[in-house]
C-alpha positions in Angstrom: 28.1 -18.2 15.8 29.7 -19.0 19.2 30.3 -22.3 17.8 31.9 -21.6 14.9 33.9 -18.9 16.9 35.6 -21.7 19.1 36.0 -24.2 16.1 37.8 -21.0 14.2 40.1 -20.5 16.9 40.9 -24.6 17.7 41.5 -25.0 13.7 44.1 -22.0 13.5 45.8 -23.1 16.8 45.9 -26.7 15.2 47.5 -25.3 12.0 50.3 -23.7 13.9 51.2 -26.5 16.4 51.3 -28.6 13.2 53.5 -26.4 11.5 56.1 -26.2 14.5 55.7 -29.7 16.2 54.6 -32.2 13.6 56.3 -30.9 10.4 59.7 -32.8 11.6 57.4 -36.4 11.8 56.7 -36.2 8.3 60.1 -35.1 6.8 60.5 -33.0 3.7 62.0 -34.6 0.8 65.1 -32.8 0.1 66.2 -34.8 -3.2 69.6 -35.8 -1.7 69.2 -38.9 -3.6 68.7 -37.2 -6.6 71.2 -35.1 -6.7 73.8 -37.7 -5.4 72.6 -39.2 -8.9 72.8 -36.5 -10.7 76.1 -35.5 -9.0 77.7 -39.4 -10.4 75.8 -38.7 -13.8 77.2 -35.3 -14.2 80.9 -36.4 -13.3 80.5 -39.3 -15.9 79.7 -37.0 -18.6 82.6 -34.6 -17.6 84.9 -37.9 -17.8 83.9 -38.5 -21.5 84.5 -34.9 -22.4 87.9 -34.8 -21.0 88.6 -38.1 -22.8 87.3 -37.4 -25.9 89.8 -34.1 -25.9 86.6 -31.8 -25.3 87.4 -30.3 -22.3 91.3 -29.2 -20.6 92.1 -30.9 -17.1 91.6 -27.3 -15.8 88.0 -26.9 -16.9 87.6 -30.7 -16.1 88.6 -30.0 -12.6 87.4 -26.6 -12.1 83.2 -28.6 -13.2 83.5 -31.1 -10.9 84.3 -29.0 -8.1 80.8 -27.0 -8.7 79.0 -30.1 -8.9 80.4 -31.4 -5.5 79.4 -28.2 -4.2 76.1 -28.5 -5.3 75.8 -31.8 -3.7 77.3 -30.7 -0.1 74.5 -27.3 -0.2 71.7 -30.2 -0.6 72.7 -32.3 2.1 73.2 -29.7 4.8 70.4 -30.3 7.5 67.5 -27.8 8.5 68.1 -25.6 11.0 65.8 -26.3 14.1 63.9 -23.8 16.6 64.6 -24.2 19.9 61.6 -25.3 22.5 61.3 -22.0 23.8 61.0 -20.3 20.5 58.4 -22.5 19.6 56.2 -21.7 22.7 56.5 -18.3 21.9 54.9 -18.6 18.5 52.6 -20.8 19.9 51.6 -18.2 22.3 51.9 -15.3 19.6 49.4 -17.3 17.5 46.8 -17.9 20.4 47.2 -14.1 20.9 46.4 -13.0 17.5 43.7 -15.4 17.1 42.1 -14.7 20.3 42.3 -10.7 19.6 40.8 -10.9 16.2 38.0 -12.8 17.6 37.2 -10.6 20.4 37.6 -7.5 18.1 34.9 -9.3 15.9 32.4 -9.9 18.9 33.2 -6.6 20.2 32.9 -4.1 17.0 31.8 -5.9 14.1 29.2 -8.4 15.5 26.3 -6.1 16.6 23.9 -6.6 18.9 21.5 -6.8 16.0 23.3 -9.6 14.4 23.4 -11.4 17.5 20.0 -11.5 18.2 19.6 -12.6 14.4 21.5 -15.4 14.7 20.3 -16.5 18.3 16.6 -16.2 17.2 17.1 -18.1 13.8 19.1 -20.7 15.5 15.8 -21.0 18.0 13.3 -21.1 15.6 15.2 -23.5 13.5 14.5 -26.8 14.5 10.3 -25.6 15.0 10.3 -24.4 11.9 11.7 -27.4 10.3 9.1 -29.5 12.0 6.2 -27.3 11.0 7.3 -27.9 7.4 7.4 -31.4 7.2 3.8 -31.0 8.5 3.1 -28.8 5.2 1.4 -30.7 2.3 3.4 -29.6 -0.9 0.3 -30.3 -3.6 -1.9 -28.0 -1.2 0.6 -25.3 -1.7 0.6 -25.9 -5.1 -2.9 -25.1 -5.5 -3.1 -22.0 -3.3 -2.6 -23.1 0.4 -1.1 -20.7 2.6 0.9 -21.4 5.7 -2.1 -20.7 8.0 -3.6 -23.3 6.3 -1.3 -25.5 8.2 -1.6 -24.8 12.2 1.5 -22.9 13.0 3.2 -23.7 16.4 2.6 -21.5 19.3 6.0 -20.3 19.5 5.8 -18.9 16.0 2.2 -17.3 16.7 2.4 -16.0 20.2 4.6 -13.1 19.6 6.3 -10.7 16.9 9.6 -12.1 17.4 8.2 -15.8 16.3 7.2 -14.5 13.4 10.4 -12.5 12.6 12.2 -15.6 13.7 10.4 -17.9 11.5 10.9 -15.7 8.4 14.6 -15.7 9.0 15.1 -19.2 9.2 13.1 -19.9 6.0 15.5 -17.2 4.4 18.6 -19.5 5.9 17.4 -22.7 4.6 16.1 -22.0 1.2 20.0 -20.1 1.0 21.5 -23.4 2.2 19.5 -25.6 -0.2 20.0 -23.4 -3.8 16.3 -22.2 -3.8 15.9 -26.0 -4.8 12.8 -26.9 -2.3 9.2 -26.2 -3.9 7.7 -26.6 -0.5 10.1 -23.9 1.2 9.9 -21.8 -1.6 5.7 -21.5 -1.6 6.1 -20.7 2.1 8.6 -18.1 2.0 7.0 -16.6 -0.9 3.8 -16.2 1.5 5.9 -14.7 3.8 7.1 -11.9 1.4 3.8 -11.2 0.5 2.5 -10.7 3.9 5.4 -8.0 3.8 4.4 -6.6 0.2 1.2 -5.4 1.7 3.2 -2.5 3.8 6.2 -2.2 1.6 5.6 -2.9 -2.0 9.2 -3.4 -3.2 9.1 -6.8 -1.4 6.8 -7.6 -4.6 10.2 -7.9 -6.5 11.4 -10.5 -3.8 8.0 -12.6 -4.6 8.5 -12.6 -8.0 12.2 -14.0 -8.2 10.8 -16.7 -5.8 7.7 -17.6 -8.0 10.1 -17.3 -11.0 12.6 -19.8 -9.0 9.6 -22.1 -8.6 8.9 -22.1 -12.1 11.9 -23.7 -12.8 11.5 -26.1 -10.1 8.2 -27.3 -11.0 8.2 -29.8 -14.0 4.4 -28.6 -14.5 3.5 -25.3 -13.1 0.2 -25.4 -11.4 -2.4 -22.6 -12.0 -1.7 -20.9 -8.8 1.8 -20.5 -9.9 1.2 -19.2 -13.5 -1.6 -16.6 -12.1 0.7 -15.4 -9.4 3.3 -14.8 -11.9 1.0 -12.5 -14.2 -0.6 -10.9 -11.1 2.9 -9.9 -9.9 4.1 -8.8 -13.2 1.1 -6.4 -13.5 1.9 -5.4 -10.0 5.2 -4.5 -10.5 4.3 -2.6 -13.7 2.5 0.1 -11.3 -0.9 -1.9 -12.5 -0.3 -0.8 -16.2 -2.5 -2.9 -18.7 0.2 -3.5 -21.5 -0.8 -5.7 -24.2 1.8 -8.4 -22.9 -0.1 -8.4 -19.5 -3.3 -8.2 -20.9 -2.3 -11.4 -23.3 -1.1 -13.3 -20.5 -4.3 -12.8 -18.4 -6.3 -13.7 -21.6 -4.5 -16.7 -21.9 -5.0 -18.0 -18.3 -8.8 -16.9 -18.4 -9.3 -19.0 -21.6 -7.7 -22.0 -20.3 -8.9 -22.1 -17.0 -12.5 -20.6 -17.4 -13.8 -22.2 -14.1 -11.3 -20.4 -12.0 -13.7 -17.8 -10.1 -11.4 -15.8 -8.0 -9.2 -15.4 -11.1 -11.6 -14.3 -13.6 -13.2 -12.1 -11.1 -9.8 -10.2 -10.2 -9.4 -10.0 -14.2 -12.4 -8.4 -14.4 -11.7 -5.9 -12.0 -8.7 -5.0 -13.7 -10.4 -5.0 -17.2 -12.8 -2.3 -15.4 -10.2 0.0 -14.2 -8.6 0.2 -17.6 -12.2 1.2 -18.8 -12.3 -2.0 -20.6 -16.0 -2.5 -19.4 -17.4 -4.1 -22.4 -14.5 -6.8 -22.7 -15.1 -7.6 -18.9 -18.9 -8.2 -19.3 -18.1 -10.4 -21.9 -15.9 -12.5 -19.2 -18.5 -12.2 -16.6 -21.4 -13.3 -18.9 -19.3 -16.2 -19.9 -18.6 -17.5 -16.8 -22.1 -17.1 -15.2 -23.5 -18.8 -17.8 -20.9 -21.9 -17.9 -21.7 -22.0 -14.3 -25.9 -21.8 -14.5 -25.9 -24.6 -17.4 -23.1 -26.8 -16.3 -24.4 -30.1 -17.7 -22.5 -32.3 -15.1 -23.8 -31.0 -11.9 -24.8 -34.4 -9.6 -27.6 -33.5 -6.6 -27.2 -35.2 -3.3 -29.9 -37.4 -2.2 -31.3 -34.7 0.1 -31.3 -32.7 -2.8 -33.5 -34.2 -5.3 -36.4 -33.9 -3.7 -36.0 -30.4 -3.8 -35.8 -29.9 -7.5 -39.0 -32.0 -8.1 -41.1 -30.4 -5.5 -39.8 -27.0 -7.3 -40.3 -28.0 -10.8 -44.0 -29.1 -10.0 -44.9 -25.9 -8.1 -43.6 -24.0 -11.0 -45.9 -26.2 -13.0 -48.8 -25.2 -10.8 -48.4 -21.5 -10.6 -51.2 -18.9 -12.7 -49.6 -17.6 -15.4 -51.5 -14.1 -15.2 -50.7 -14.1 -11.7 -47.1 -13.8 -12.8 -48.0 -11.4 -15.4 -49.5 -9.0 -13.1 -47.5 -9.3 -10.0 -45.0 -6.8 -8.8 -41.6 -7.7 -8.8 -41.1 -6.7 -5.0 -44.4 -9.5 -4.7 -42.7 -12.6 -2.8 -43.0 -15.7 -4.9 -44.9 -18.4 -2.8 -42.1 -20.6 -3.0 -42.4 -24.4 -0.8 -41.8 -23.6 2.7 -38.8 -26.2 2.3 -37.2 -24.6 -0.6 -37.1 -20.9 1.2 -35.4 -22.3 4.3 -32.9 -23.8 1.5 -32.3 -20.7 0.3 -31.6 -19.0 3.2 -29.7 -21.9 5.5 -27.6 -23.6 2.7 -27.0 -21.4 -0.2 -24.6 -23.8 -2.0 -27.0 -26.5 -2.3 -29.8 -24.1 -3.3 -27.2 -23.0 -6.2 -27.1 -26.4 -7.6 -30.6 -26.8 -7.6 -31.2 -23.8 -9.2 -28.7 -24.7 -11.9 -30.4 -27.9 -12.7 -33.8 -26.6 -12.5 -32.4 -23.8 -15.3 -31.4 -26.5 -17.5 -34.8 -28.0 -17.4 -36.4 -24.8 -18.8 -37.5 -24.3 -22.3 -37.4 -21.1 -23.7 -41.2 -21.4 -24.7 -42.3 -22.3 -21.1 -43.4 -18.8 -19.3 -44.3 -20.3 -15.7 -40.9 -21.8 -15.4 -39.0 -18.6 -16.9 -41.0 -16.0 -14.5 -39.7 -18.5 -11.9 -36.4 -18.7 -13.0 -36.1 -14.7 -13.4 -37.1 -14.3 -9.6 -34.5 -16.7 -8.5 -31.5 -15.0 -10.3 -33.2 -11.4 -8.8 -33.1 -13.1 -5.5 -30.0 -14.5 -5.8 -28.5 -11.5 -7.2 -27.1 -13.3 -10.2 -27.6 -10.4 -12.8 -25.5 -11.6 -15.4 -27.7 -14.9 -15.9 -31.0 -12.5 -16.6 -30.4 -11.4 -20.1 -31.3 -14.8 -21.7 -34.0 -15.1 -19.5 -35.5 -11.7 -20.4 -35.2 -12.4 -23.9 -36.9 -15.8 -23.8 -39.9 -13.8 -22.5 -39.8 -10.9 -24.1 -40.1 -13.1 -27.5 -43.4 -15.0 -25.7 -44.5 -12.3 -23.7 -43.8 -8.7 -25.4 -46.6 -6.6 -23.6 -45.2 -7.5 -20.2 -44.8 -4.0 -18.3 -42.6 -6.2 -15.7 -40.2 -7.4 -17.9 -39.7 -3.8 -19.5 -38.5 -2.9 -15.7 -36.4 -5.8 -15.2 -34.5 -4.6 -18.2 -34.1 -1.6 -17.1 -33.1 -2.2 -13.7 -30.7 -4.8 -15.1 -29.0 -2.0 -17.3 -28.9 0.6 -14.7 -27.3 -2.2 -12.4 -24.8 -2.9 -15.3 -23.9 0.4 -15.9 -23.0 1.0 -12.1 -21.0 -2.5 -12.1 -18.8 -1.9 -15.4 -17.3 1.3 -14.5 -20.0 4.0 -15.9 -20.7 5.0 -12.4 -17.0 6.6 -12.9 -19.1 8.8 -15.7 -22.1 9.6 -14.3 -24.1 6.4 -13.2 -27.2 7.7 -14.4 -26.9 8.5 -18.0 -29.2 10.9 -19.7 -30.5 7.7 -21.8 -31.1 5.8 -18.7 -33.1 8.5 -17.4 -35.1 8.9 -20.5 -36.3 5.3 -20.3 -37.3 5.3 -16.8 -39.6 8.4 -17.6 -41.2 6.5 -20.5 -41.9 3.5 -17.7 -43.4 6.2 -15.7 -45.3 8.0 -18.1 -46.5 4.6 -19.5 -47.7 2.9 -16.3 -49.0 5.2 -14.0 -51.0 2.8 -11.9 -47.9 1.2 -10.8 -46.8 3.4 -7.6 -43.8 1.2 -6.6 -42.0 2.3 -9.6 -42.7 5.6 -8.3 -40.7 4.8 -5.0 -37.7 3.2 -6.8 -37.0 5.8 -9.4 -37.1 8.5 -6.9 -34.6 6.7 -4.9 -31.9 6.1 -7.8 -32.6 9.8 -8.8 -31.8 11.1 -5.3 -28.2 8.6 -5.0 -27.5 10.3 -8.0 -28.0 13.7 -6.8 -30.9 14.6 -8.8 -33.2 15.7 -5.7 -35.9 17.4 -7.8 -36.8 14.5 -9.7 -36.3 12.2 -6.7 -38.8 14.3 -4.7 -41.4 14.8 -7.1 -41.1 10.7 -7.5 -41.3 10.4 -3.9 -44.4 12.7 -3.6 -46.3 10.7 -6.5 -45.6 7.4 -4.2 -47.0 8.8 -0.7 -50.0 10.1 -2.8 -50.6 6.7 -3.9 -50.6 4.6 -1.1 -52.9 4.0 2.1 -50.2 2.3 4.9 -49.5 4.8 7.3 -46.5 3.6 7.9 -45.0 3.3 4.7 -46.3 7.3 4.2 -44.3 7.9 7.5 -41.1 6.1 5.8 -41.5 8.1 2.4 -41.8 11.4 4.2 -38.7 10.4 6.4 -36.6 10.0 2.6 -38.2 12.8 1.3 -36.5 15.1 4.0 -33.2 13.4 3.7 -32.9 14.5 0.2 -34.1 17.7 1.0 -31.5 18.1 3.6 -29.1 16.9 1.2 -30.0 19.2 -1.2 -29.7 22.0 1.0 -26.3 21.1 2.1 -25.0 20.5 -1.4 -26.0 23.9 -2.8 -24.7 25.3 0.6 -21.3 23.9 0.0 -21.7 25.1 -3.8 -22.1 28.6 -2.8 -19.3 28.4 -0.3 -16.6 27.2 -2.8 -18.1 29.7 -5.1 -17.2 32.7 -2.6 -14.1 30.9 -1.8 -13.5 31.4 -5.5 -14.6 34.9 -5.6 -12.4 35.7 -2.8 -9.2 33.9 -4.4 -9.8 35.9 -7.4 -10.5 39.3 -5.7 -7.0 41.8 -5.5 -5.3 44.0 -7.6 -5.4 43.5 -11.1 -2.0 44.1 -12.9 -1.7 44.3 -16.7 2.1 43.4 -17.5 3.7 44.4 -20.9 6.8 44.6 -22.7 8.7 47.7 -23.8 8.8 48.0 -27.6 12.6 47.7 -27.4 12.5 44.4 -25.1 14.8 41.5 -26.2 12.9 38.4 -26.1 15.8 36.2 -27.4 17.9 37.5 -24.3 15.7 36.2 -21.9 16.4 32.6 -20.4 13.3 31.0 -21.1 13.6 29.0 -17.7 13.1 32.7 -15.9 10.5 33.5 -13.4 8.2 36.7 -13.5 7.6 37.8 -9.8 4.7 40.7 -9.0 5.4 42.4 -5.8 2.9 44.2 -3.6 4.7 46.4 -0.7 3.9 49.5 1.6 4.3 52.9 0.2 7.8 54.1 0.5 9.2 50.8 1.2 12.9 50.9 0.3 13.1 47.0 -0.8 13.1 43.9 2.0 10.7 41.2 2.2 7.2 42.2 0.1 3.7 41.7 1.8 2.6 39.8 -1.0 4.3 38.1 -4.0 3.2 36.1 -7.3 5.3 33.8 -8.6 4.7 32.9 -12.5 7.3 30.6 -14.8 8.0 32.3 -18.1 7.3 28.8 -19.8 3.6 28.8 -18.6 3.2 32.3 -20.3 1.4 32.0 -23.9 1.4 36.1 -24.7 1.9 39.2 -23.8 0.6 41.5 -22.6 -0.3 39.3 -19.1 -3.1 40.2 -16.9 -2.4 38.8 -13.1 -4.4 39.2 -9.9 -2.6 39.8 -6.8 -4.3 40.3 -3.7 -4.8 39.1 0.1 -4.4 35.3 -0.9 -1.0 36.3 -1.9 0.3 37.3 1.2 4.0 35.9 2.2 2.6 36.2 6.0 -0.5 35.6 7.3 -2.4 38.2 9.5 -1.9 42.4 8.9 -4.2 45.2 8.1 -6.0 44.6 4.8 -4.1 46.4 2.0 -7.5 48.3 1.3 -7.1 49.9 4.5 -3.7 50.7 4.2 -2.7 54.3 2.9 -1.2 53.1 0.0 0.5 49.8 -2.3 3.3 49.7 -4.1 3.1 47.4 -7.2 6.1 46.4 -8.7 7.1 43.4 -11.2 10.5 41.7 -12.5 11.6 39.2 -14.6 14.5 37.1 -12.7 16.7 35.2 -15.3 18.0 32.6 -12.4 14.8 32.1 -10.9 16.4 34.1 -7.9 13.4 36.3 -6.0 16.5 38.5 -5.1 17.0 41.1 -8.0 20.6 40.3 -10.1 22.3 41.7 -13.2 20.5 41.1 -16.0 17.0 41.2 -14.3 14.5 42.9 -16.3 12.1 45.4 -13.9 9.2 47.6 -14.0 8.9 51.0 -12.4 6.8 51.3 -9.2 3.0 52.2 -9.4 1.1 52.9 -5.8 -2.3 52.5 -5.4 -4.5 54.4 -3.1 -7.5 53.1 -1.4 -9.9 55.4 -3.1 -8.2 54.6 -6.7 -9.4 52.0 -9.0 -7.8 48.3 -8.3 -6.7 47.6 -12.0 -2.9 49.1 -13.2 -0.8 48.8 -15.9 3.3 48.1 -15.7 5.9 47.8 -18.7 9.3 45.6 -18.4 11.5 48.5 -19.8 14.7 48.2 -17.3 17.3 45.9 -17.0 19.3 45.9 -13.8 22.8 46.5 -13.9 
């Protein structure tokens, strides 16, 4: 900015000096030659007119004199300024220019703007060097500026981040928003601010719109970002248009897991659980049955070992094992499951593709693998296959039921009550039909207790405790029972307190308000307010002890019963109403909503209630305030 100001002053002085001193070096054309030729031409024309008799001698002489006068006027030399005068003009111009610049720096150029420009100038070369190191293709695929190590000057202080942000805005404006790399980075910065101020979402959206026009083939990241931003800017309302955009992207890019899960979350928030479930099943089935999965040389032995081990298992043991019993997987495979989840996932996918629907051993192993990896959405086809060949297997029913409960919870039924009556009935049927499986009592007890059904939970946990011998397990179960008992008491106390508070809120004087027979309802402003007041007996006005305010629009019918008491006090403290000598009760309809009575308001008389009288009374709105 300093350089700009100095440059402006020099240019201004240059223009002044040129105008005053150098103008004479380039003579302005005064058209002398043109006027001289015109004079001769016009004179010849006058002579021809005279000879032809069109002009008299007097007219000829007069017009010739006028032509000569014009030629003399054109031939007059410009008047020149003296050197002192020129010097004075230069000084005056320099003074005005300097004064203007000084005034700007002292007043219009605020301290914040100076800091802004200084920081921008300081960080400009740093940011330009950082941008040069970024990979545009990576940014197109969702990389953020943080993925390219920023210079220390930018991340060591808040000033550095702010300076980078200002430089990015400056550069973006300079190239008229045509640099795709710059726009991706700028959008990322604005998204950071949008976490704290939602208004920045509009700016981010505008940047992505610019990017959409710049990019010849918009990437999935750019398209999905635009859809997400439209959803967020619309107060997260899932309109048919936004839902259609989400569906289009989910269909065209079925392997984009993060986007799909984000869309599933959106669907769940808008009570579209069935559609969310369908998308999840589709995605996980695609992932599980991916036909082109290539195992590495290190992974190949694991799939061979897993397949051979599964074929050696005892089918009766598989049918009768508890779900909590650990599968005796080969040691190498167990280590892989915990140490390298990605590699284990690929091996399970390949194993899944090799399992036939009539092979119960591999189906049981696959069921356990999906449960162990929490891949619940892959269970239904396995369960259906097992159910078709193992119709009496109780453990399949249990997996189905637990899966159904988990799905109901994950897909939003938690908002309606996680444990529905139907699920409770099915759990109860399993408990009755398979009483020898004590493990189910503990699991079912936890489910009931975590859903606030403490009596049922304690009953199931007691049954579990009676059916086991391990003293440590008994002690742990007793601890869970005590916890549920404490929660039951705590919630009961909270409920009783809420009821007591509600009862206290409802206590007070019951006032029945009615309209006089001659009451003109049409004359009452529908936006008026009904006030009910409590004052000390004998009070001649002034602020009431308590007041109730009821908009007339909320009154459905008359007579109207109102409760007014301690909870309606205008100020805390003071003697309880029941202990006061007398309480004066009155009511008024305010046409304007003003608590102070005004002309045209309707009011009741005053009724006094004493401590030893009934706490209900009737008031009639039968008079108009003059």
